[in-house]
Each structure stands twice: as C-alpha cells, then as structure tokens.
C-alpha positions in Angstrom: 6.2 -25.9 82.5 6.8 -25.6 78.6 3.5 -24.6 76.4 5.5 -27.5 74.2 7.2 -30.0 76.2 10.8 -31.0 74.1 10.4 -34.4 72.3 13.2 -37.2 73.1 14.5 -39.0 70.5 13.4 -42.3 71.3 13.5 -46.0 69.6 9.7 -46.6 68.8 10.0 -49.4 66.7 8.9 -52.2 68.3 5.5 -49.9 69.1 3.4 -51.2 66.4 0.5 -48.3 66.7 2.7 -46.2 65.3 3.3 -46.1 61.3 6.4 -47.4 60.1 7.8 -44.4 58.6 7.7 -43.5 62.1 9.4 -46.4 63.6 12.0 -46.4 61.4 13.0 -42.9 61.9 16.7 -43.5 62.4 18.5 -42.2 65.5 21.9 -41.4 64.0 24.0 -39.8 61.1 25.2 -42.9 60.2 21.8 -44.9 59.6 20.0 -41.8 57.4 20.0 -42.6 53.8 21.1 -40.4 51.3 22.0 -36.8 51.2 25.4 -37.4 51.2 26.2 -33.8 49.2 26.1 -32.1 52.9 26.1 -34.9 55.3 29.4 -37.1 54.2 32.9 -36.9 55.9 34.0 -33.4 55.3 30.6 -32.0 53.6 29.3 -28.7 55.2 26.5 -29.9 57.1 28.4 -32.8 58.8 31.2 -30.8 59.6 29.0 -27.9 61.7 27.5 -31.0 63.1 30.5 -32.6 64.5 31.9 -29.9 65.2 29.2 -28.3 67.4 28.9 -25.2 65.4 25.4 -25.6 63.9 24.1 -22.4 63.6 20.3 -21.7 62.2 19.5 -23.4 59.2 16.7 -24.0 56.3 16.6 -27.2 54.7 14.9 -27.3 51.2 14.2 -30.5 49.9 11.0 -32.7 48.3 8.8 -34.5 50.7 9.6 -38.3 52.5 13.4 -37.4 52.0 14.2 -36.9 56.0 13.6 -33.3 57.1 12.1 -34.0 60.0 14.5 -36.6 60.8 17.5 -35.4 60.1 16.7 -31.9 62.6 16.0 -34.5 65.4 19.4 -35.9 65.4 20.7 -32.3 65.0 18.8 -32.0 68.2 19.9 -35.1 70.1 23.8 -34.8 68.8 23.7 -31.0 69.8 22.2 -31.9 73.0 19.6 -29.4 72.7 15.6 -29.7 73.1 13.6 -30.5 70.2 10.6 -28.5 70.1 8.7 -29.4 66.6 6.5 -26.7 65.4 3.6 -26.8 62.8 3.3 -23.7 60.5 -0.3 -24.6 59.9 -1.3 -25.2 63.8 0.9 -22.5 65.6 0.1 -18.7 65.5 2.1 -15.6 67.0 0.8 -16.7 70.6 2.1 -19.5 70.8 5.6 -18.6 69.0 5.8 -16.1 72.1 5.5 -18.8 74.6 7.7 -21.2 73.6 10.7 -18.7 73.0 10.1 -17.3 76.6 10.7 -20.9 77.7 14.0 -20.6 75.3 14.9 -17.7 76.6 15.1 -19.4 80.1 16.7 -22.5 79.0 19.6 -20.4 77.4 20.2 -18.6 81.2 20.3 -22.0 83.1 22.5 -23.5 80.3 20.1 -25.3 78.1 19.9 -25.4 74.5 16.9 -24.8 72.5 16.2 -26.2 68.8 13.2 -25.1 67.5 11.9 -27.0 64.3 9.6 -25.4 61.7 8.0 -27.6 59.5 6.7 -26.0 56.2 7.7 -22.9 57.2 6.8 -21.8 53.7 3.3 -21.8 55.6 4.0 -19.1 58.0 3.0 -15.1 57.2 5.3 -12.4 57.2 4.6 -11.4 61.2 5.3 -15.5 61.8 8.4 -15.0 60.5 9.0 -12.1 62.0 8.6 -13.4 65.4 11.5 -15.5 65.5 14.3 -12.7 64.4 15.3 -11.4 67.7 15.8 -15.1 69.2 17.8 -16.2 66.5 19.8 -13.0 66.6 20.7 -13.3 70.0 21.2 -17.3 70.1 18.3 -17.4 72.3 17.4 -20.4 70.3 18.6 -22.8 67.1 16.5 -22.8 64.1 15.5 -25.5 61.8 12.7 -24.5 58.9 11.5 -27.3 56.8 10.5 -26.3 53.1 9.6 -27.9 50.0 9.5 -24.3 48.1 12.0 -22.4 46.9 13.2 -20.4 49.9 13.7 -17.4 48.3 10.6 -16.6 47.5 9.0 -18.1 50.9 10.9 -17.4 53.6 11.1 -13.6 54.5 14.6 -11.8 53.7 15.7 -11.2 57.3 15.4 -14.7 58.3 16.8 -16.0 55.4 20.2 -13.4 55.8 20.3 -14.9 59.2 20.4 -18.5 57.9 22.0 -21.2 56.1 20.1 -22.9 53.3 20.7 -26.5 52.7 18.6 -28.7 49.1 18.1 -31.5 50.3 17.9 -34.2 47.3 15.1 -37.2 46.6 16.4 -40.2 47.5 18.2 -42.3 45.2 16.0 -45.8 44.3 19.2 -47.3 45.6 19.0 -45.9 49.0 15.0 -46.4 49.0 15.7 -50.0 48.6 17.9 -50.3 51.6 15.5 -48.5 53.6 12.8 -51.2 52.5 15.4 -54.1 53.2 15.6 -52.7 57.0 12.0 -52.4 57.3 11.3 -56.2 56.8 12.1 -57.7 59.8 10.1 -54.7 61.2 7.4 -56.4 59.8 8.4 -59.7 60.1 7.9 -60.0 56.1 10.1 -61.1 53.2 9.9 -59.9 49.9 12.1 -60.3 46.8 14.2 -58.1 44.9 12.1 -57.2 42.0 8.9 -56.6 44.3 10.9 -54.2 47.0 12.5 -52.7 43.2 8.9 -52.1 42.2 8.0 -50.2 45.6 11.0 -48.1 45.0 10.3 -47.4 41.9 6.7 -45.6 42.5 8.2 -44.3 45.3 10.1 -41.4 43.2 12.5 -40.0 45.9 10.3 -40.4 49.0 10.6 -42.5 51.3 7.7 -42.1 53.4 5.5 -42.4 50.5 8.2 -46.1 50.0 7.8 -47.0 54.0 3.6 -46.5 53.6 3.2 -48.9 50.1 5.7 -51.4 52.2 3.4 -51.3 55.2 -0.2 -51.8 53.6 1.0 -54.1 51.1 2.4 -56.0 54.3 -0.9 -56.1 56.0 -2.4 -57.9 52.5 -0.5 -60.2 51.9 -1.7 -63.1 52.7 1.4 -65.8 51.4 2.7 -67.1 54.7 4.5 -64.0 55.8 6.0 -63.2 52.1 5.2 -60.1 50.5 3.5 -60.8 47.5 3.2 -59.1 44.0 -0.8 -59.0 44.0 -0.9 -57.0 47.5 1.6 -54.6 45.5 -0.9 -53.7 43.0 -3.9 -53.5 45.5 -2.1 -51.0 47.6 -1.2 -48.8 44.9 -4.4 -49.5 43.3 -2.6 -50.3 39.1 -0.4 -53.1 37.6 3.0 -52.8 38.8 4.7 -53.0 35.6 8.1 -55.4 34.8 10.6 -52.9 34.8 14.1 -52.1 35.7 16.1 -48.8 35.1 19.1 -50.7 34.9 18.0 -53.7 33.2 17.0 -54.5 29.9 12.9 -53.7 30.0 14.4 -49.8 30.8 16.0 -50.0 27.1 13.5 -51.8 25.5 11.0 -49.2 26.0 13.3 -46.4 25.3 14.2 -48.3 22.1 10.4 -48.9 21.0 9.8 -45.3 21.9 12.3 -43.6 19.6 11.8 -46.2 16.5 7.6 -45.4 17.4 8.9 -41.5 16.7 11.2 -42.4 13.7 8.4 -43.8 12.0 6.2 -41.2 12.7 3.7 -43.5 14.6 2.2 -40.7 17.0 0.0 -43.4 19.1 3.0 -46.2 19.6 4.8 -43.0 21.0 2.2 -41.9 23.1 1.7 -46.1 24.6 5.9 -46.7 24.9 6.0 -43.2 27.1 3.2 -44.0 29.3 4.9 -47.2 30.2 7.7 -45.8 30.8 5.7 -43.1 33.2 4.1 -45.3 34.9 7.1 -47.2 35.8 8.4 -44.7 37.6 11.4 -43.6 35.0 13.8 -40.5 35.4 11.7 -37.8 33.4 15.3 -36.0 32.9 16.3 -39.4 31.1 13.0 -39.5 28.9 13.5 -35.8 28.4 17.1 -35.8 27.5 16.6 -39.3 24.7 13.3 -37.0 23.1 16.1 -34.3 22.7 18.4 -36.5 21.1 15.5 -38.0 18.8 15.0 -34.1 17.1 18.4 -34.0 16.7 19.3 -37.5 15.1 15.8 -38.2 12.8 14.5 -35.0 12.2 17.0 -32.4 12.4 16.4 -29.9 9.8 13.4 -31.1 8.1 11.6 -29.1 11.1 14.5 -26.9 13.3 11.7 -26.4 15.3 11.8 -29.3 16.5 14.7 -29.4 18.5 13.6 -25.8 20.1 10.1 -27.7 21.2 12.4 -30.9 22.9 14.5 -28.4 24.9 11.1 -26.4 25.4 9.9 -29.5 27.0 13.2 -30.7 29.0 13.1 -26.6 30.8 9.1 -27.5 31.6 9.5 -31.0 32.6 12.7 -29.5 34.8 10.6 -26.6 36.5 6.9 -28.6 36.9 7.8 -32.0 38.1 6.0 -34.8 38.4 2.6 -35.0 37.5 2.2 -31.8 35.4 5.4 -32.2 33.2 3.9 -35.6 32.1 2.1 -33.9 29.8 5.3 -32.1 28.1 6.6 -34.9 27.6 3.3 -36.2 25.6 2.8 -32.8 23.6 6.7 -33.3 22.4 6.5 -36.3 21.6 3.5 -36.0 19.5 5.2 -33.4 17.7 8.2 -35.0 17.1 6.3 -38.0 16.1 4.0 -35.9 13.2 7.3 -34.3 12.4 9.1 -34.7 8.4 12.0 -36.9 9.3 15.7 -36.7 8.5 18.7 -38.2 9.6 21.1 -35.7 6.8 22.8 -33.9 9.0 23.9 -37.2 11.5 25.2 -38.9 8.0 27.2 -35.6 7.4 28.9 -35.4 10.2 29.8 -39.3 10.0 30.8 -38.4 6.7 32.8 -35.8 8.1 34.3 -37.9 11.3 35.2 -40.9 8.9 36.9 -37.9 6.7 38.8 -36.7 9.7 39.7 -40.3 11.0 40.9 -41.7 7.4 42.8 -38.5 5.8 45.6 -36.5 6.9 44.9 -33.5 9.1 46.1 -30.8 6.7 46.7 -27.5 7.3 44.0 -24.9 7.7 44.7 -23.1 4.1 46.5 -19.6 4.6 43.6 -17.7 3.0 41.5 -18.8 6.3 43.9 -17.9 8.8 43.6 -14.5 11.1 46.8 -12.4 10.2 47.2 -10.1 14.0 50.8 -9.4 13.3 52.4 -7.5 10.3 54.9 -11.0 10.2 52.0 -12.9 9.5 51.0 -10.8 6.4 54.3 -11.6 5.3 54.2 -15.3 5.7 50.9 -15.0 3.7 48.9 -15.5 6.1 45.0 -14.3 5.4 45.9 -13.5 1.2 43.2 -14.2 -1.0 40.6 -14.3 1.6 36.9 -12.7 0.6 35.0 -11.5 3.3 31.7 -12.4 2.1 30.1 -9.0 3.4 32.2 -6.9 0.9 30.6 -9.2 -2.1 27.1 -8.3 -3.6 25.9 -11.6 -3.7 27.8 -12.4 0.1 29.0 -15.6 -2.4 32.5 -15.6 -2.4 33.9 -19.0 -4.7 37.0 -19.4 -2.5 37.5 -23.0 -1.4 36.9 -23.4 2.1 38.6 -27.0 2.5 41.9 -28.3 2.6 43.5 -28.9 -0.9 42.6 -32.7 -0.7 39.0 -32.3 -0.1 38.3 -29.6 -1.8 34.7 -29.6 -3.7 33.7 -33.1 -1.3 29.8 -32.4 0.0 29.5 -34.4 3.1 25.5 -32.9 3.8 22.8 -33.3 1.6 19.9 -32.4 2.7 16.3 -34.6 2.0 13.1 -33.3 0.1 11.3 -34.1 3.0 9.9 -30.4 5.1 12.0 -27.4 5.6 14.7 -29.4 4.5 13.6 -29.0 0.9 14.1 -25.6 1.2 17.3 -25.8 3.0 18.6 -28.1 -0.4 17.3 -25.9 -2.8 19.4 -22.7 -1.4 22.4 -24.7 -1.4 21.8 -25.8 -4.9 21.4 -22.3 -6.0 24.5 -21.5 -3.6 26.6 -24.5 -5.2 25.8 -23.5 -8.5 26.3 -19.5 -8.6 29.9 -20.6 -6.8 30.9 -22.7 -9.6 29.8 -20.0 -12.3 32.6 -17.7 -10.4 35.2 -19.8 -10.2 34.5 -21.4 -13.9 36.8 -19.3 -16.4 35.1 -17.2 -18.8 34.4 -18.6 -22.4 36.2 -17.3 -25.1 
C-alpha cells in the first residue's frame, strides 16, 4: 500500500462542499486557460505532451495560473499515477517511502508522476533525495514554484529538468473562466461586474474564482450578482474602469496633464485611481517615461533616469512594492522644471524633412575610406573638433538650404537655462570664426 494514494483526476463540479476553484479545475488541455506560448499547437510543451515524451519539468510562474492543474492534466494524458507533494509538509522520510513505491510501479509497467508544489521550499538535502529516481526514470517530476528556479533549485536537479515559465492570465482569459463558473454557481452577472473581478484578480485565476464565489454568496438579488456584493467582498469600492475603454484613457490623460501642470497631489490621486482599478503597472511606467521625455526633457535630464529606474523597480518588485516606485517618480516629474523644447525641436526637424528636398550629405561630412573617394572630394574641408584648442569648428554641418537654421530653442527653466547659455556661447564663437576680419 502506498504511503500516498495517487489522486484521480475527477470532475468535481457537482461537489458543492469544495471551493469553486477546485470544482472548476479543467480536465483537458482544451479547457485549460492561458499559457498558449508553451501549450498552443506546435509549441514545445504541447508537443512533448502529445508525443508522450515528457521528461521532468519545472513550472515557474505567479500564483493562480494553473501550475497544479497542468500537472494533473499531464498525469492524466500520460496515464501516470499522480502523487502530489507539499514542500511544506513532506520530509526526507516521506520522499523515500514514495520513491520506493514509484520504483516498484516502474517494475510492473506503471508510471508515476510526482508533483512538488512550492519546490523552492525544499532544502538541498530534500531536493537531492529525488535525483537518483529522476536519473533512473523511476518518476517524472514536475516542480511548481513562484520563485526563480535558478536561485531556488539545486543545480544538479535543475540540469535534469526543463524549466517552463508560465505567465499571469490575461483579463480576457480570466473572463472566460468566470463565465464558465456562473452556471455552476447558478447566478447571472453583467460583463461589467465580471470585468471588475478580472481586473482586481490581476492575472490570478484562483483569486478570481474566490472573489466570484464569495460575491455570489453575498448577492441577494434573485440570482444576479450585484456590485454591492463585490464591494463587500473586496472591502473596497469597485471603480468604474475599463482598460480598453474611455475611462482608461481619461485617467491616464488626467495623470499626464497633472504632472505637466506640476500638480503633485492631483498626479498622485489619478495614479492611485489607476492602481486601485488594477491598471497594468508597466503601462503606467511607460507613460511616466514618456512624460519625462515630452514634458521635462533637458530642463531636468535626471527625470528620464528616474523614470527608467522606476520602470525597472516595478518590473523587479511587482505588486504592491513596485507601486511606491511609481508614486515616487510621479512626484519627481510633477515638481521637476518643465520644458518641451526637445519635443518641439524634433517636430521642427521632422517638418523640415517632410517639406524639403532630401539634400545629399555635404562632402566635408563624408568619410573617405578609399583613395578614389578622397580624390572625389569626400572629407575635404572637414575640421576635427579635437584638433582645435576650443573644440569648436566653424564649418556648417547642415545641408546648404538649411544652413543657419535653429531647431532647438531651450527654455530658461531648470538645467535647460545652462544649456541655453552654453549654446549661445557656442553660436557666438562660431560666428566670430566664420565672419571675415574687419579691415
């Protein structure tokens, strides 16, 4: 008798005593939501499963994206005994007992799939205990982790497994899951309310099911899900927000214009509204980078550095810690001196490019890698700045028809004031050099 009996993959949807997330667990890859980058037709993991050539693997991804479910489906499709391990509850003794059963199974032609949830919680000795059985093929091992396997799984085990990264579920994928669950709960719901749940779940299918189940139990409106029930479940107001709709653009516009207007408090408020509504943090970070370029520019060159640093912090930390980085850079951008001089300069350049003939590059700015090109005049008249005492040649670098044109006009705000002073010095000294001497 095995220490752990293999769990059958059964349809549990009619068992009302089980959590909704468990009852809705899909039994086939066709019903599995998300992860098309590895499970779509012709994708690597799907091919391995279909050909029954799957070795030991590690599923790395955030909570609620289907790691356990996928392992169960693989066990069913490969006709393997599915034995789940919890890294929190199991030790060396339990591992060895199950491995002995798996070895006996192999001798009689039965296959064993060991699923280790939170494999990153196993210490080195516990992970080592699996190695000989993985190497001999006594078991197929599927480890699930929310942590980077490169840091949390021993190298010997990592070298014997294939790591697949799972992604957070997209909002539309979570909406599909929620729609499937409505008949099970015997309740109706508007698309707007389902989308609110999907937004708040932030890529976590289990979280979405839990919210829906609790909200359905709290609804007392003739079998229809209510906004009040969702708000009571979340203990917060569900904000009107649609990432693909008008309110999405209204809020980002409000944030952008508040930053441009140097209104710190308004910028923080609109940022908070977006965070609370579940907006994609990387989208917010990208827009803040744009604000640094478009509205601050060289008035404070560090604004772009701060924005990129915040984007990296959000990517590295995730939610909720990364939200503070977004707030910090929103404050920085709001109080920074403002200038769109770079933005306007590029607009002027693009207008000139579109409206004027594309003149050839002046000969003195061309390289002359061959003797023939030197004879043709390539590079003739070029003044090398570093060979001049003040590093300020007086040659014209624009095409003849644009000679003397000024595209960039710095403001007198922030660091750009110093840039303007330097530009004035450069232009004055070049003019003195190019003007003929007085007789």
